[in-house]
C-alpha positions in Angstrom: 0.0 0.0 0.0 1.3 3.5 -0.9 0.8 6.3 1.5 1.1 10.1 1.0 4.7 11.1 1.4 6.2 7.7 0.5 9.2 7.6 -1.8 8.4 5.5 -4.8 10.3 4.1 -7.8 8.7 3.6 -11.2 9.7 0.4 -13.0 10.0 0.4 -16.8 6.6 1.6 -18.1 7.1 1.9 -21.9 9.6 3.2 -24.4 9.9 7.0 -24.1 8.0 7.4 -20.8 9.6 10.1 -18.7 8.9 8.1 -15.5 10.8 5.0 -16.5 13.0 4.0 -13.6 12.5 7.3 -11.9 12.1 8.0 -8.2 9.3 10.3 -6.9 7.3 11.3 -3.9 3.7 10.1 -3.8 1.4 13.1 -3.1 -1.9 11.3 -3.1 -5.1 11.4 -5.0 -6.2 14.1 -7.4 -9.9 13.8 -7.8 -12.0 15.4 -10.5 -15.8 15.6 -9.9 -17.4 16.3 -13.3 -20.7 18.2 -13.6 -22.3 15.0 -15.0 -21.7 13.2 -11.7 -18.7 11.2 -12.9 -15.8 11.0 -10.5 -12.3 10.6 -11.9 -9.5 9.5 -9.5 -6.0 10.3 -10.7 -2.8 10.5 -8.6 0.0 13.1 -8.1 3.7 12.3 -7.9 6.6 14.7 -7.7 9.7 13.2 -9.4 13.1 14.0 -8.0 14.3 17.2 -9.6 10.9 18.3 -10.9 9.4 21.6 -9.8 5.8 20.6 -10.4 3.9 17.4 -9.7 2.8 15.0 -12.5 -0.7 13.7 -12.7 -1.0 10.0 -13.4 -4.0 7.7 -13.8 -4.6 4.4 -12.0 -3.0 2.3 -14.8 0.4 3.6 -13.6 0.0 2.3 -10.0 1.2 -1.2 -11.1 4.5 0.3 -12.2 5.2 1.9 -8.8 7.2 0.4 -5.9 7.6 1.9 -2.4 11.2 2.5 -1.6 12.0 1.1 1.9 
């Protein structure tokens, strides 16, 4: 389970992905509640060296590992 503030490492995601083998801090959920009632749950991570967080969707969770 990943908690807010955990250091994570992305495994290889796909060719050209800027998060391949990168470390980042997990910042938690980024939820969008649309006017039509649909709720979209994305996630924020802050890669080492980045000045702004990156928003990822749930398909990226399987490529994340918590750094112990």
